[in-house]
A tleap script that builds the chain and sets N, CA, C and O, in Angstrom:
source leaprc.protein.ff14SB
mol = sequence {
  NMET LYS GLU HIE ASP MET ARG ASN THR ASP
  SER ARG GLY ILE ASP VAL ASN SER ILE VAL
  HIE PHE GLN GLU THR PHE ARG ILE LEU GLN
  SER GLU ILE GLY LYS ALA VAL ASN LEU GLN
  LEU ASP TYR TRP ARG ASP LEU GLU GLN THR
  ASN PRO SER VAL GLN LYS LEU LEU TYR LEU
  GLY SER LYS ILE THR LEU GLN GLY ASP ALA
  VAL ARG GLU ALA TYR LYS ASN ALA TYR ALA
  VAL ASN PRO ASN ASN ILE ARG MET LEU LYS
  MET TYR GLY ASN PHE LEU LYS ASP ILE MET
  ASN ASP SER PHE GLU ALA GLN ARG VAL LEU
  GLU CLYS
}
set mol.1.N position { 63.465 -181.661 -106.787 }
set mol.1.CA position { 64.468 -180.704 -106.392 }
set mol.1.C position { 64.462 -180.475 -104.881 }
set mol.1.O position { 65.509 -180.371 -104.242 }
set mol.2.N position { 63.261 -180.402 -104.336 }
set mol.2.CA position { 63.146 -180.164 -102.906 }
set mol.2.C position { 63.763 -181.320 -102.114 }
set mol.2.O position { 64.460 -181.093 -101.126 }
set mol.3.N position { 63.504 -182.569 -102.551 }
set mol.3.CA position { 64.091 -183.732 -101.881 }
set mol.3.C position { 65.608 -183.720 -101.996 }
set mol.3.O position { 66.304 -184.071 -101.043 }
set mol.4.N position { 66.122 -183.322 -103.140 }
set mol.4.CA position { 67.566 -183.241 -103.343 }
set mol.4.C position { 68.191 -182.223 -102.387 }
set mol.4.O position { 69.246 -182.477 -101.806 }
set mol.5.N position { 67.541 -181.080 -102.227 }
set mol.5.CA position { 68.044 -180.056 -101.303 }
set mol.5.C position { 68.006 -180.551 -99.854 }
set mol.5.O position { 68.922 -180.271 -99.081 }
set mol.6.N position { 66.954 -181.282 -99.486 }
set mol.6.CA position { 66.842 -181.795 -98.127 }
set mol.6.C position { 67.936 -182.820 -97.838 }
set mol.6.O position { 68.502 -182.829 -96.746 }
set mol.7.N position { 68.234 -183.676 -98.800 }
set mol.7.CA position { 69.298 -184.666 -98.611 }
set mol.7.C position { 70.640 -183.983 -98.439 }
set mol.7.O position { 71.426 -184.383 -97.580 }
set mol.8.N position { 70.916 -182.981 -99.221 }
set mol.8.CA position { 72.182 -182.270 -99.115 }
set mol.8.C position { 72.281 -181.494 -97.804 }
set mol.8.O position { 73.358 -181.395 -97.216 }
set mol.9.N position { 71.171 -180.953 -97.354 }
set mol.9.CA position { 71.151 -180.210 -96.100 }
set mol.9.C position { 71.413 -181.141 -94.921 }
set mol.9.O position { 72.162 -180.786 -94.011 }
set mol.10.N position { 70.807 -182.326 -94.924 }
set mol.10.CA position { 70.985 -183.272 -93.824 }
set mol.10.C position { 72.427 -183.731 -93.696 }
set mol.10.O position { 72.904 -183.929 -92.579 }
set mol.11.N position { 73.123 -183.903 -94.783 }
set mol.11.CA position { 74.482 -184.438 -94.721 }
set mol.11.C position { 75.522 -183.366 -94.395 }
set mol.11.O position { 76.677 -183.696 -94.124 }
set mol.12.N position { 75.144 -182.129 -94.415 }
set mol.12.CA position { 76.109 -181.064 -94.126 }
set mol.12.C position { 76.520 -181.032 -92.660 }
set mol.12.O position { 77.640 -180.629 -92.348 }
set mol.13.N position { 75.644 -181.447 -91.761 }
set mol.13.CA position { 75.940 -181.425 -90.334 }
set mol.13.C position { 76.760 -182.607 -89.865 }
set mol.13.O position { 77.146 -182.656 -88.696 }
set mol.14.N position { 77.039 -183.560 -90.737 }
set mol.14.CA position { 77.778 -184.766 -90.355 }
set mol.14.C position { 79.263 -184.553 -90.617 }
set mol.14.O position { 79.668 -184.169 -91.714 }
set mol.15.N position { 80.051 -184.803 -89.608 }
set mol.15.CA position { 81.499 -184.703 -89.738 }
set mol.15.C position { 82.053 -186.095 -90.024 }
set mol.15.O position { 82.208 -186.909 -89.114 }
set mol.16.N position { 82.348 -186.359 -91.283 }
set mol.16.CA position { 82.812 -187.674 -91.719 }
set mol.16.C position { 84.150 -188.014 -91.068 }
set mol.16.O position { 84.395 -189.170 -90.724 }
set mol.17.N position { 85.000 -187.034 -90.899 }
set mol.17.CA position { 86.306 -187.295 -90.283 }
set mol.17.C position { 86.151 -187.792 -88.849 }
set mol.17.O position { 86.872 -188.698 -88.432 }
set mol.18.N position { 85.232 -187.219 -88.095 }
set mol.18.CA position { 85.056 -187.668 -86.718 }
set mol.18.C position { 84.453 -189.075 -86.678 }
set mol.18.O position { 84.772 -189.856 -85.782 }
set mol.19.N position { 83.598 -189.402 -87.626 }
set mol.19.CA position { 83.026 -190.752 -87.694 }
set mol.19.C position { 84.118 -191.771 -87.985 }
set mol.19.O position { 84.186 -192.814 -87.335 }
set mol.20.N position { 84.952 -191.480 -88.936 }
set mol.20.CA position { 86.053 -192.387 -89.296 }
set mol.20.C position { 87.031 -192.513 -88.126 }
set mol.20.O position { 87.513 -193.604 -87.824 }
set mol.21.N position { 87.313 -191.398 -87.481 }
set mol.21.CA position { 88.215 -191.422 -86.329 }
set mol.21.C position { 87.633 -192.265 -85.191 }
set mol.21.O position { 88.354 -193.035 -84.556 }
set mol.22.N position { 86.338 -192.120 -84.937 }
set mol.22.CA position { 85.702 -192.928 -83.895 }
set mol.22.C position { 85.735 -194.403 -84.256 }
set mol.22.O position { 86.015 -195.244 -83.402 }
set mol.23.N position { 85.453 -194.727 -85.508 }
set mol.23.CA position { 85.481 -196.129 -85.918 }
set mol.23.C position { 86.859 -196.740 -85.698 }
set mol.23.O position { 86.965 -197.898 -85.295 }
set mol.24.N position { 87.899 -195.985 -85.956 }
set mol.24.CA position { 89.259 -196.479 -85.742 }
set mol.24.C position { 89.534 -196.668 -84.251 }
set mol.24.O position { 90.111 -197.682 -83.858 }
set mol.25.N position { 89.132 -195.712 -83.418 }
set mol.25.CA position { 89.362 -195.862 -81.982 }
set mol.25.C position { 88.513 -196.999 -81.408 }
set mol.25.O position { 88.941 -197.689 -80.484 }
set mol.26.N position { 87.323 -197.191 -81.949 }
set mol.26.CA position { 86.459 -198.284 -81.504 }
set mol.26.C position { 87.053 -199.632 -81.896 }
set mol.26.O position { 86.991 -200.588 -81.123 }
set mol.27.N position { 87.625 -199.710 -83.085 }
set mol.27.CA position { 88.276 -200.942 -83.540 }
set mol.27.C position { 89.460 -201.278 -82.629 }
set mol.27.O position { 89.670 -202.442 -82.286 }
set mol.28.N position { 90.222 -200.270 -82.241 }
set mol.28.CA position { 91.351 -200.482 -81.331 }
set mol.28.C position { 90.845 -200.980 -79.980 }
set mol.28.O position { 91.436 -201.888 -79.394 }
set mol.29.N position { 89.756 -200.395 -79.481 }
set mol.29.CA position { 89.169 -200.832 -78.219 }
set mol.29.C position { 88.748 -202.301 -78.301 }
set mol.29.O position { 89.020 -203.079 -77.387 }
set mol.30.N position { 88.095 -202.673 -79.380 }
set mol.30.CA position { 87.680 -204.063 -79.562 }
set mol.30.C position { 88.888 -204.999 -79.571 }
set mol.30.O position { 88.857 -206.071 -78.966 }
set mol.31.N position { 89.929 -204.593 -80.246 }
set mol.31.CA position { 91.141 -205.406 -80.323 }
set mol.31.C position { 91.775 -205.576 -78.945 }
set mol.31.O position { 92.176 -206.680 -78.578 }
set mol.32.N position { 91.865 -204.497 -78.189 }
set mol.32.CA position { 92.459 -204.561 -76.849 }
set mol.32.C position { 91.620 -205.429 -75.912 }
set mol.32.O position { 92.168 -206.174 -75.100 }
set mol.33.N position { 90.306 -205.336 -76.020 }
set mol.33.CA position { 89.433 -206.184 -75.201 }
set mol.33.C position { 89.625 -207.645 -75.590 }
set mol.33.O position { 89.666 -208.514 -74.719 }
set mol.34.N position { 89.741 -207.924 -76.870 }
set mol.34.CA position { 89.985 -209.293 -77.324 }
set mol.34.C position { 91.273 -209.861 -76.759 }
set mol.34.O position { 91.316 -211.022 -76.351 }
set mol.35.N position { 92.317 -209.056 -76.733 }
set mol.35.CA position { 93.592 -209.502 -76.161 }
set mol.35.C position { 93.444 -209.796 -74.671 }
set mol.35.O position { 93.973 -210.791 -74.176 }
set mol.36.N position { 92.727 -208.935 -73.959 }
set mol.36.CA position { 92.524 -209.129 -72.521 }
set mol.36.C position { 91.741 -210.410 -72.245 }
set mol.36.O position { 92.060 -211.151 -71.315 }
set mol.37.N position { 90.729 -210.663 -73.044 }
set mol.37.CA position { 89.923 -211.868 -72.876 }
set mol.37.C position { 90.773 -213.111 -73.117 }
set mol.37.O position { 90.687 -214.079 -72.362 }
set mol.38.N position { 91.590 -213.086 -74.161 }
set mol.38.CA position { 92.449 -214.236 -74.445 }
set mol.38.C position { 93.445 -214.489 -73.324 }
set mol.38.O position { 93.719 -215.642 -72.988 }
set mol.39.N position { 93.989 -213.429 -72.743 }
set mol.39.CA position { 94.902 -213.601 -71.616 }
set mol.39.C position { 94.189 -214.214 -70.411 }
set mol.39.O position { 94.740 -215.078 -69.730 }
set mol.40.N position { 92.972 -213.766 -70.155 }
set mol.40.CA position { 92.192 -214.334 -69.052 }
set mol.40.C position { 91.920 -215.819 -69.288 }
set mol.40.O position { 92.026 -216.627 -68.366 }
set mol.41.N position { 91.570 -216.174 -70.522 }
set mol.41.CA position { 91.320 -217.579 -70.846 }
set mol.41.C position { 92.578 -218.420 -70.643 }
set mol.41.O position { 92.508 -219.516 -70.086 }
set mol.42.N position { 93.721 -217.917 -71.091 }
set mol.42.CA position { 94.985 -218.631 -70.892 }
set mol.42.C position { 95.275 -218.822 -69.409 }
set mol.42.O position { 95.690 -219.900 -68.984 }
set mol.43.N position { 95.056 -217.781 -68.630 }
set mol.43.CA position { 95.300 -217.839 -67.198 }
set mol.43.C position { 94.448 -218.931 -66.542 }
set mol.43.O position { 94.958 -219.751 -65.778 }
set mol.44.N position { 93.153 -218.932 -66.847 }
set mol.44.CA position { 92.266 -219.904 -66.210 }
set mol.44.C position { 92.499 -221.315 -66.723 }
set mol.44.O position { 92.320 -222.276 -65.974 }
set mol.45.N position { 92.893 -221.463 -67.982 }
set mol.45.CA position { 93.244 -222.798 -68.488 }
set mol.45.C position { 94.455 -223.347 -67.743 }
set mol.45.O position { 94.481 -224.513 -67.348 }
set mol.46.N position { 95.452 -222.495 -67.558 }
set mol.46.CA position { 96.644 -222.944 -66.843 }
set mol.46.C position { 96.333 -223.226 -65.375 }
set mol.46.O position { 96.887 -224.163 -64.801 }
set mol.47.N position { 95.480 -222.450 -64.775 }
set mol.47.CA position { 95.125 -222.637 -63.379 }
set mol.47.C position { 94.363 -223.943 -63.166 }
set mol.47.O position { 94.456 -224.544 -62.096 }
set mol.48.N position { 93.620 -224.381 -64.160 }
set mol.48.CA position { 92.850 -225.618 -64.046 }
set mol.48.C position { 93.707 -226.873 -64.157 }
set mol.48.O position { 93.235 -227.964 -63.836 }
set mol.49.N position { 94.945 -226.746 -64.600 }
set mol.49.CA position { 95.810 -227.917 -64.735 }
set mol.49.C position { 96.104 -228.515 -63.369 }
set mol.49.O position { 95.970 -227.855 -62.339 }
set mol.50.N position { 96.505 -229.776 -63.384 }
set mol.50.CA position { 96.810 -230.477 -62.141 }
set mol.50.C position { 97.974 -229.825 -61.405 }
set mol.50.O position { 97.901 -229.613 -60.194 }
set mol.51.N position { 99.042 -229.508 -62.122 }
set mol.51.CA position { 100.211 -228.842 -61.540 }
set mol.51.C position { 100.519 -227.570 -62.322 }
set mol.51.O position { 101.401 -227.569 -63.181 }
set mol.52.N position { 99.804 -226.494 -62.032 }
set mol.52.CA position { 100.050 -225.260 -62.798 }
set mol.52.C position { 101.420 -224.664 -62.476 }
set mol.52.O position { 101.919 -224.776 -61.356 }
set mol.53.N position { 102.005 -224.040 -63.471 }
set mol.53.CA position { 103.285 -223.365 -63.304 }
set mol.53.C position { 103.048 -222.000 -62.655 }
set mol.53.O position { 102.368 -221.142 -63.219 }
set mol.54.N position { 103.608 -221.815 -61.486 }
set mol.54.CA position { 103.423 -220.563 -60.759 }
set mol.54.C position { 104.051 -219.406 -61.533 }
set mol.54.O position { 103.485 -218.315 -61.592 }
set mol.55.N position { 105.211 -219.645 -62.121 }
set mol.55.CA position { 105.879 -218.592 -62.892 }
set mol.55.C position { 105.022 -218.140 -64.069 }
set mol.55.O position { 104.909 -216.947 -64.350 }
set mol.56.N position { 104.418 -219.117 -64.753 }
set mol.56.CA position { 103.573 -218.771 -65.899 }
set mol.56.C position { 102.333 -218.006 -65.433 }
set mol.56.O position { 101.900 -217.059 -66.090 }
set mol.57.N position { 101.768 -218.417 -64.306 }
set mol.57.CA position { 100.601 -217.712 -63.781 }
set mol.57.C position { 100.954 -216.288 -63.374 }
set mol.57.O position { 100.170 -215.368 -63.609 }
set mol.58.N position { 102.111 -216.096 -62.773 }
set mol.58.CA position { 102.551 -214.742 -62.429 }
set mol.58.C position { 102.756 -213.897 -63.677 }
set mol.58.O position { 102.375 -212.728 -63.721 }
set mol.59.N position { 103.363 -214.503 -64.686 }
set mol.59.CA position { 103.587 -213.799 -65.948 }
set mol.59.C position { 102.254 -213.394 -66.583 }
set mol.59.O position { 102.070 -212.246 -66.988 }
set mol.60.N position { 101.323 -214.360 -66.661 }
set mol.60.CA position { 100.019 -214.047 -67.248 }
set mol.60.C position { 99.262 -213.011 -66.419 }
set mol.60.O position { 98.574 -212.158 -66.978 }
set mol.61.N position { 99.381 -213.077 -65.099 }
set mol.61.CA position { 98.727 -212.090 -64.239 }
set mol.61.C position { 99.235 -210.684 -64.493 }
set mol.61.O position { 98.458 -209.731 -64.534 }
set mol.62.N position { 100.553 -210.559 -64.664 }
set mol.62.CA position { 101.100 -209.226 -64.947 }
set mol.62.C position { 100.685 -208.750 -66.334 }
set mol.62.O position { 100.418 -207.565 -66.535 }
set mol.63.N position { 100.631 -209.676 -67.290 }
set mol.63.CA position { 100.175 -209.300 -68.638 }
set mol.63.C position { 98.708 -208.873 -68.611 }
set mol.63.O position { 98.323 -207.939 -69.315 }
set mol.64.N position { 97.891 -209.545 -67.810 }
set mol.64.CA position { 96.476 -209.191 -67.694 }
set mol.64.C position { 96.337 -207.782 -67.125 }
set mol.64.O position { 95.507 -207.001 -67.589 }
set mol.65.N position { 97.147 -207.462 -66.123 }
set mol.65.CA position { 97.104 -206.125 -65.532 }
set mol.65.C position { 97.485 -205.059 -66.554 }
set mol.65.O position { 96.815 -204.033 -66.673 }
set mol.66.N position { 98.567 -205.309 -67.291 }
set mol.66.CA position { 98.999 -204.348 -68.316 }
set mol.66.C position { 97.964 -204.219 -69.426 }
set mol.66.O position { 97.724 -203.123 -69.932 }
set mol.67.N position { 97.348 -205.344 -69.804 }
set mol.67.CA position { 96.343 -205.304 -70.865 }
set mol.67.C position { 95.090 -204.568 -70.389 }
set mol.67.O position { 94.439 -203.881 -71.176 }
set mol.68.N position { 94.753 -204.708 -69.113 }
set mol.68.CA position { 93.627 -203.950 -68.558 }
set mol.68.C position { 93.867 -202.457 -68.664 }
set mol.68.O position { 92.949 -201.692 -68.957 }
set mol.69.N position { 95.111 -202.041 -68.423 }
set mol.69.CA position { 95.468 -200.625 -68.578 }
set mol.69.C position { 95.345 -200.187 -70.032 }
set mol.69.O position { 94.894 -199.077 -70.314 }
set mol.70.N position { 95.751 -201.066 -70.961 }
set mol.70.CA position { 95.647 -200.739 -72.388 }
set mol.70.C position { 94.183 -200.602 -72.809 }
set mol.70.O position { 93.847 -199.740 -73.622 }
set mol.71.N position { 93.322 -201.446 -72.260 }
set mol.71.CA position { 91.882 -201.357 -72.567 }
set mol.71.C position { 91.322 -200.052 -72.028 }
set mol.71.O position { 90.556 -199.380 -72.719 }
set mol.72.N position { 91.687 -199.679 -70.808 }
set mol.72.CA position { 91.204 -198.416 -70.236 }
set mol.72.C position { 91.638 -197.219 -71.076 }
set mol.72.O position { 90.863 -196.287 -71.291 }
set mol.73.N position { 92.870 -197.252 -71.544 }
set mol.73.CA position { 93.384 -196.162 -72.386 }
set mol.73.C position { 92.633 -196.106 -73.718 }
set mol.73.O position { 92.279 -195.026 -74.192 }
set mol.74.N position { 92.391 -197.271 -74.317 }
set mol.74.CA position { 91.644 -197.312 -75.578 }
set mol.74.C position { 90.218 -196.808 -75.371 }
set mol.74.O position { 89.670 -196.116 -76.229 }
set mol.75.N position { 89.616 -197.157 -74.227 }
set mol.75.CA position { 88.268 -196.669 -73.921 }
set mol.75.C position { 88.268 -195.154 -73.764 }
set mol.75.O position { 87.382 -194.477 -74.285 }
set mol.76.N position { 89.243 -194.625 -73.058 }
set mol.76.CA position { 89.322 -193.171 -72.877 }
set mol.76.C position { 89.438 -192.462 -74.228 }
set mol.76.O position { 88.811 -191.424 -74.439 }
set mol.77.N position { 90.234 -193.016 -75.137 }
set mol.77.CA position { 90.389 -192.415 -76.463 }
set mol.77.C position { 89.081 -192.453 -77.247 }
set mol.77.O position { 88.701 -191.461 -77.868 }
set mol.78.N position { 88.393 -193.587 -77.222 }
set mol.78.CA position { 87.124 -193.703 -77.946 }
set mol.78.C position { 86.055 -192.822 -77.297 }
set mol.78.O position { 85.249 -192.202 -77.991 }
set mol.79.N position { 86.053 -192.770 -75.978 }
set mol.79.CA position { 85.071 -191.952 -75.250 }
set mol.79.C position { 85.269 -190.469 -75.548 }
set mol.79.O position { 84.301 -189.713 -75.626 }
set mol.80.N position { 86.526 -190.056 -75.715 }
set mol.80.CA position { 86.805 -188.650 -76.017 }
set mol.80.C position { 86.248 -188.255 -77.380 }
set mol.80.O position { 85.862 -187.104 -77.585 }
set mol.81.N position { 86.206 -189.207 -78.313 }
set mol.81.CA position { 85.703 -188.913 -79.655 }
set mol.81.C position { 84.179 -188.936 -79.687 }
set mol.81.O position { 83.552 -188.059 -80.279 }
set mol.82.N position { 83.576 -189.961 -79.035 }
set mol.82.CA position { 82.119 -190.081 -79.039 }
set mol.82.C position { 81.662 -190.688 -77.717 }
set mol.82.O position { 81.608 -191.912 -77.594 }
set mol.83.N position { 81.337 -189.869 -76.737 }
set mol.83.CA position { 80.980 -190.396 -75.415 }
set mol.83.C position { 79.589 -191.022 -75.334 }
set mol.83.O position { 79.247 -191.608 -74.307 }
set mol.84.N position { 78.789 -190.914 -76.376 }
set mol.84.CA position { 77.413 -191.400 -76.321 }
set mol.84.C position { 77.153 -192.622 -77.181 }
set mol.84.O position { 75.996 -192.942 -77.451 }
set mol.85.N position { 78.185 -193.306 -77.615 }
set mol.85.CA position { 77.988 -194.488 -78.448 }
set mol.85.C position { 77.549 -195.658 -77.570 }
set mol.85.O position { 78.306 -196.126 -76.719 }
set mol.86.N position { 76.335 -196.117 -77.784 }
set mol.86.CA position { 75.736 -197.160 -76.948 }
set mol.86.C position { 76.531 -198.465 -77.046 }
set mol.86.O position { 76.791 -199.115 -76.033 }
set mol.87.N position { 76.905 -198.833 -78.235 }
set mol.87.CA position { 77.626 -200.092 -78.435 }
set mol.87.C position { 78.955 -200.096 -77.673 }
set mol.87.O position { 79.312 -201.093 -77.045 }
set mol.88.N position { 79.671 -198.998 -77.730 }
set mol.88.CA position { 80.947 -198.890 -77.032 }
set mol.88.C position { 80.736 -198.970 -75.521 }
set mol.88.O position { 81.459 -199.687 -74.828 }
set mol.89.N position { 79.753 -198.239 -75.015 }
set mol.89.CA position { 79.492 -198.229 -73.578 }
set mol.89.C position { 79.083 -199.611 -73.074 }
set mol.89.O position { 79.538 -200.046 -72.016 }
set mol.90.N position { 78.226 -200.302 -73.825 }
set mol.90.CA position { 77.802 -201.647 -73.432 }
set mol.90.C position { 78.978 -202.615 -73.459 }
set mol.90.O position { 79.148 -203.416 -72.539 }
set mol.91.N position { 79.785 -202.545 -74.504 }
set mol.91.CA position { 80.914 -203.455 -74.632 }
set mol.91.C position { 81.915 -203.242 -73.496 }
set mol.91.O position { 82.368 -204.207 -72.880 }
set mol.92.N position { 82.258 -201.997 -73.219 }
set mol.92.CA position { 83.226 -201.706 -72.161 }
set mol.92.C position { 82.639 -202.023 -70.784 }
set mol.92.O position { 83.342 -202.557 -69.926 }
set mol.93.N position { 81.380 -201.708 -70.565 }
set mol.93.CA position { 80.733 -202.023 -69.294 }
set mol.93.C position { 80.684 -203.519 -69.028 }
set mol.93.O position { 80.948 -203.968 -67.913 }
set mol.94.N position { 80.347 -204.287 -70.054 }
set mol.94.CA position { 80.322 -205.739 -69.902 }
set mol.94.C position { 81.729 -206.302 -69.709 }
set mol.94.O position { 81.912 -207.280 -68.983 }
set mol.95.N position { 82.714 -205.695 -70.349 }
set mol.95.CA position { 84.102 -206.100 -70.137 }
set mol.95.C position { 84.487 -205.895 -68.674 }
set mol.95.O position { 85.078 -206.777 -68.052 }
set mol.96.N position { 84.150 -204.735 -68.133 }
set mol.96.CA position { 84.467 -204.459 -66.732 }
set mol.96.C position { 83.764 -205.442 -65.801 }
set mol.96.O position { 84.355 -205.929 -64.838 }
set mol.97.N position { 82.514 -205.723 -66.095 }
set mol.97.CA position { 81.718 -206.594 -65.234 }
set mol.97.C position { 82.161 -208.054 -65.346 }
set mol.97.O position { 82.385 -208.712 -64.329 }
set mol.98.N position { 82.286 -208.559 -66.560 }
set mol.98.CA position { 82.518 -209.988 -66.765 }
set mol.98.C position { 83.989 -210.398 -66.745 }
set mol.98.O position { 84.309 -211.509 -66.321 }
set mol.99.N position { 84.869 -209.539 -67.186 }
set mol.99.CA position { 86.280 -209.911 -67.299 }
set mol.99.C position { 87.101 -209.341 -66.142 }
set mol.99.O position { 87.889 -210.059 -65.527 }
set mol.100.N position { 86.919 -208.067 -65.848 }
set mol.100.CA position { 87.734 -207.426 -64.814 }
set mol.100.C position { 87.097 -207.496 -63.418 }
set mol.100.O position { 87.730 -207.124 -62.430 }
set mol.101.N position { 85.860 -207.966 -63.338 }
set mol.101.CA position { 85.135 -208.091 -62.067 }
set mol.101.C position { 85.062 -206.769 -61.299 }
set mol.101.O position { 85.175 -206.736 -60.074 }
set mol.102.N position { 84.873 -205.699 -62.039 }
set mol.102.CA position { 84.720 -204.372 -61.431 }
set mol.102.C position { 83.259 -203.957 -61.592 }
set mol.102.O position { 82.917 -203.166 -62.472 }
set mol.103.N position { 82.414 -204.500 -60.735 }
set mol.103.CA position { 80.971 -204.285 -60.895 }
set mol.103.C position { 80.558 -202.834 -60.654 }
set mol.103.O position { 79.608 -202.355 -61.272 }
set mol.104.N position { 81.255 -202.134 -59.768 }
set mol.104.CA position { 80.903 -200.741 -59.485 }
set mol.104.C position { 81.126 -199.870 -60.724 }
set mol.104.O position { 80.222 -199.153 -61.152 }
set mol.105.N position { 82.315 -199.932 -61.289 }
set mol.105.CA position { 82.629 -199.133 -62.483 }
set mol.105.C position { 81.783 -199.597 -63.677 }
set mol.105.O position { 81.347 -198.780 -64.487 }
set mol.106.N position { 81.556 -200.907 -63.778 }
set mol.106.CA position { 80.731 -201.442 -64.867 }
set mol.106.C position { 79.321 -200.869 -64.797 }
set mol.106.O position { 78.755 -200.481 -65.818 }
set mol.107.N position { 78.765 -200.817 -63.618 }
set mol.107.CA position { 77.412 -200.279 -63.447 }
set mol.107.C position { 77.362 -198.808 -63.842 }
set mol.107.O position { 76.404 -198.356 -64.470 }
set mol.108.N position { 78.391 -198.075 -63.473 }
set mol.108.CA position { 78.447 -196.651 -63.818 }
set mol.108.C position { 78.495 -196.453 -65.341 }
set mol.108.O position { 77.828 -195.570 -65.882 }
set mol.109.N position { 79.283 -197.277 -66.014 }
set mol.109.CA position { 79.384 -197.156 -67.476 }
set mol.109.C position { 78.097 -197.609 -68.141 }
set mol.109.O position { 77.615 -196.960 -69.069 }
set mol.110.N position { 77.538 -198.713 -67.675 }
set mol.110.CA position { 76.321 -199.234 -68.298 }
set mol.110.C position { 75.110 -198.326 -68.071 }
set mol.110.O position { 74.177 -198.340 -68.873 }
set mol.111.N position { 75.110 -197.549 -67.005 }
set mol.111.CA position { 74.012 -196.618 -66.771 }
set mol.111.C position { 74.020 -195.439 -67.725 }
set mol.111.O position { 72.986 -194.806 -67.938 }
set mol.112.N position { 75.171 -195.140 -68.300 }
set mol.112.CA position { 75.254 -194.029 -69.256 }
set mol.112.C position { 74.428 -194.372 -70.473 }
set mol.112.O position { 74.353 -193.578 -71.412 }
savepdb mol mol.pdb
quit
């Protein structure tokens, strides 16, 4: 009986709705980062060609900029729900460092 009471007491402090909400915002963040990475890969593949299309590179560059904004917005939403999630902070920090080449902001996020 005592163990049963302890289990019920421990689960009372957990807000299941906030966990589910964070998981959804984290999934959106992962999706947005995936899109940004794919755009970067397309850009560099096209740039490596012998005669790259300047118009296509400009188009991909603008899409990369817009997608970077979408990733930042998704991060802000996930951070507002759970600012201490290690996995989210590492993923976003590494995205900033490796994909967006923003080492200053990446270091700030990774230090959290």
